[in-house]
N, C-alpha and C positions, 0 to 999 in steps of 0.2 A: 504494499500499499504506500502511495506517495505521502511523504511527510507533510503534515499541516502544522501551522503555527497556532498555538492556543495562548490566549491572553489571560484567561481566568479559570484556574483549574481547581477541582475539588477531589480530594482523596477521602474515601469513606471507610472507616473501620470502627464499628460501634460495639465491639465485644470486650475482651478482657485485656489485662495489663500486657502480658507477653505478646498477644496478637498485635497490639499497637506498636510495641517496640520493634517487632519484626516487619511492620509495614513502613516504618520510618525510612528505611533504605530507598524507598521509591522516591522520596523527596529530592536527594541530590541528583538522581537520574533525570528527573523532570526539570530541575533547576539548571542543569548543565545544558540540556537541549533547548529549554525555553527561558533564557537568562532574564528577560524582561517581563515575564509573566507574573501574575499574582497567584500564589499557591496557598490553598487552605486545606484544613482537615476537618471532618465531621467525626467527633468522638463522643464517648460517654463522659460525663462530668468528672467521674472518678479517675479518669486517665489523662485529663488535660495537662496535669503536671509533667507528664512525660514529653508532651509535644511542645510545651511552652519554651520559647527561646531556641528551639531546634534550628540549626542553620539551614537557610533556604525556605523556611516556612513562614508565611506572612500572617496567617489568620487562623483562628480556631473557632469552630462552631460546636455547640454542645447538643447532643441528642435528647438530653434530659435536664431536669432541674433538681439537684440534690437527690438523684436516684429515681425520681418520678418522671417517667417518659413524657415528653412534651406532646401536646395535642397535635393531631395531624395537620390541621389548618394553620396552627401557630408556626410549626417548623416549616411548613410549605411556604408560608409568607417570608420567612427568613431566607430560604433558598432562592425564591424568586427575586428577592431584593438584591441578592448578590450577583445575579445575572452571569452564572457560570457558563462557559462554552465547552467545558469538558468535565465529566465526572467519572472517576474510576472507583468501582465498588469492589473492595477486597473481600468483604464478608457479606454476601448478599442475603437479604431477607425480602419477603414479598412487600412489606411495608416500605422499606428503603427503595426498592425498585420503582414502586408506585410514586413515591415522593420525587425521586429524581425525574421520572417521566412527566409528572404533572408540573414540575417546576420549569419545564420547557428547556431543559439542558440539551443542546443540539447533538452532542456526541456523548453517548453513555456506554461505558465499558463494564462488562460483568460476565459472569459465567454463562455458558451456553447450555448447561445441563440442569437448569431448574425449570419447572413447569411455567414459571412467569418470565422466562429468559427473553420472551418476545418484547419485553419492555426495554431491553438493552438493544442498541443498534450496532454495537461492536462486541461480538461474542468471543470468548476464549473457551476452548474445549479441552479442559484438563480436569480430570478427577483427582482432587487433592488427597482423598482417602487412600489412594494407592501409595502415597508417600515415596514417590520416585524422586522428589526433589525436596529441598528445604522450603519451609513456609516463606521465607524472604524471597527465594527464587521464584515461587509461584506468584508472589505479589508482583515482582518486577516483570514476570512474563506477561502480565495483563497489559503492559505498555507496548508490547510488540504489535498489537493490532492497530496502534496509531503511529507505527513506524519507528519506535524507540527499541533499542536492544542494548543491554548492558553485558559486557563480557564476564563480569563477576558481580557478586553482591558487595556494594560499598560497606565498608566498616563505618559504624556510626559512633558517635559520642554524645551522650546526653549533656545539655547545658545545665551546669549546676550553679546557681546564683550564690553570691556571698551570704545571703540570708539563710540559705539551706545549710551551707558549710557551718555557719555559726550555730544553727539549731542542732546539727549533728555533734558539734563540739560540746554543746550544753548537755546533750543526752549522754555522751561519754563521761562527762563530769558527774552527772547524776548517778551513773552506774558505779561510781567510785574508782574510775580508771583515770590514769594520767594521759595527757594528749599524745605522748610519744609511746604509750604501752601497746604492745602487740596483741591483737585479738582476732579471733575467728568468729564468723557469724554462721550459725546453723539455722536452717529454715525447714522445719519438719512437715509443713503442710503443703497441699497442692490445690486446695480449693475444689477438689473433685475432678481436676483435669487429668489425673494420671493415677497409677498404682503407686503406693508410698512405701518407702523404706520406713520401718517402724520407729515409734518414739523411743522404744527401748534401745534400739541400735544407735539413734542419735544421742541418747543419754550416755551410753557406754563410750561412744566416740568422744563426747565431751570430757569424760573422766581422763581418757588417755591424752587428749590434747592439753589438758590442764597439768598433767604430770610432766608434759614437755615444756611447761612454763608459759603456756598461752592462756590468756583469758578467753572465755567462751561466752558469747551473747546469743540468745535464742530469739528469733524474730517470728512474727506471725500476725495475722489480722486479729481484730477483737473477737471474731467468731472462733478463732483457733486458740483462745486462751487456755482452754482445757488441755489441748494437745501439748502446748508449750509447757504447761505445768507438769505433765507426765515426763517430759524431757528433763526438766529441772529436778524433779524427784529422783529420776534414775541417775542423774549426775551426782547425787549425794547433796544436792542443794547448793553446789558450788558454782554452777553455771548461772548467768544473769539473764533476766528477761526484759526485752524491749518490745514486747508484743502490743500492737495496736497503738503505739504512742506517736508515730510520725506519719505525716502525709508523704506521698510518693517521692517528691523531690528531696525532702529531708532524709527519707530512707535511702535514696540513691547516694546522697552525700555521706551518710553513715556507712553504707556498704563500701563506698569508695575509700574509706579510711581503714578498712579491715585488711588483713593479710590474706584472707581466704574466705570463700563463701561456699558452703555445702548445703545442697538441697535436692529435693525431688524436682520433677519437671513442673515448673510454675513460673508465673510472671517475674517475681523478684530475681529469679535466676538470670533472666534476660536483661534486667536492670544491671546486675552485677557485671555481666559481660560488657555492657555498654559503658560502664564506668572504669573498666580495665582491671577489675579485681579477679585474680585467679579463681577458678571454679571447679568444684566436683559436683557431678550431677548423676542422678539415679533414674533409669528409664525401664519401663516394663516391656515384656515381649509382645507388644501389640503394635502392629504395623502403623495404625493411625496415630499412635502416641510415641513413635520411635524418635530416636535422636537424629535419624536421617532427615526427618521433617522438622523436629522441634528442638534440635540441639542448640546450645548457646553459641553465639557468634563471638567467641573469646579467643584471644591469642594464646592464652595459657589455661588449659583445661584437662580434666580427666573425666571420662564418661564410663559409667558402669551400667551394663544392660543385663537384666536377668534372662534366663533361658527357660522358656516354658516346657521344652522337651524334658527337662529334669525336674519339673515341678510335680510334687506328689498329688497335687489337686487336679491340675489341668492335663498332665500327661500328654503334652504336645497339642492338645486341643485349644479351643478359645479360652482366654484368660477368665478365671472365675473368682479372683480375689487377689489379695496381696501376698499370698504364700510364697510365690516365686521370688519376691524381693528379698526374702531372707537368705537366698543364695548369695547375695552380696554381703561379704563378711567384714565385720568391723576391722579386723586386722589388715585386710587388704586396702580398705579405705584409709586407714591410719598411715599405712605405708605411702599411699598416694599423696595424702595431705602433707606428710613430712617432706616429700620430694618437691611439691609445689611451694611449700613455705620456704624452702631453701632458695627457690628461684625468685621469690618475692624480695628476699634480702633486706627486710625491714623497711622497705619503701611503702608509700601509699599513693593514691591517685590525685591528691589534691595539688 
């Protein structure tokens, strides 16, 4: 297709934290090809902190207000007022497709495999569930139908304002740590997006890391307070909790100050990768949830993936629970952590 110049571009990603982080690489590709264009994102209000200040992004629209979805006609009026000439929908829903269509956006890019795909006039025929590519690659592939191609996924860096760095420093002090003190962040939840390494394993890992001289901080959402408490208890009460205390940008700054981030496959893992902190990540033997599609875009990382062929519960069939994740042994994770912590050499990302 002959390349066309677009002056007012909208990228739509209205789901979760990690999804938004892995959609951000589209922005530099669009900016490079259309340097004079105005580029906006439509996201949920809880993820705006990830997009704010991102290089090449001019404007952010929210799909909801404090978690309550905006009325159809209210958001339609907002979209019409912006007069977009291109909309790229990374995570389609029927409502989003109708909104973009009714807003009169001339070029509408989206999946060709939904029953409502007739509402898109530039269709991409890729089944993401096959996990043949990374999520960020799938997102950038959407741009091919408007003549854009990227040889590789651009590495991204979240913009961390000084106010968030100050908030992270305050949280470090609240936890009783010194600014120069080395610490590791453990994030035991996944918000239901994956199979999880157990709280007991995280707690045992915390004990071992503390024996190595590192402070350990456990993070999670307010809803994950009970899970975090299990990790703290298993650690013998020595690990520290920062669950539910920071908005995303402050959390990003806090993770950027850590020596290592260890978690299941979840949004904060992608935040850690985007601020340059070494990561250890755990993945289940499920194709749709695999590291091939959802792995962290980090320079320094170790990935552990369970094998359902060895699982006593699944025996090579469809995944039935978290049992397979127990194949990932604390001793092996500790060995990987020690290796990555040596590579960190006491620096941080600030």
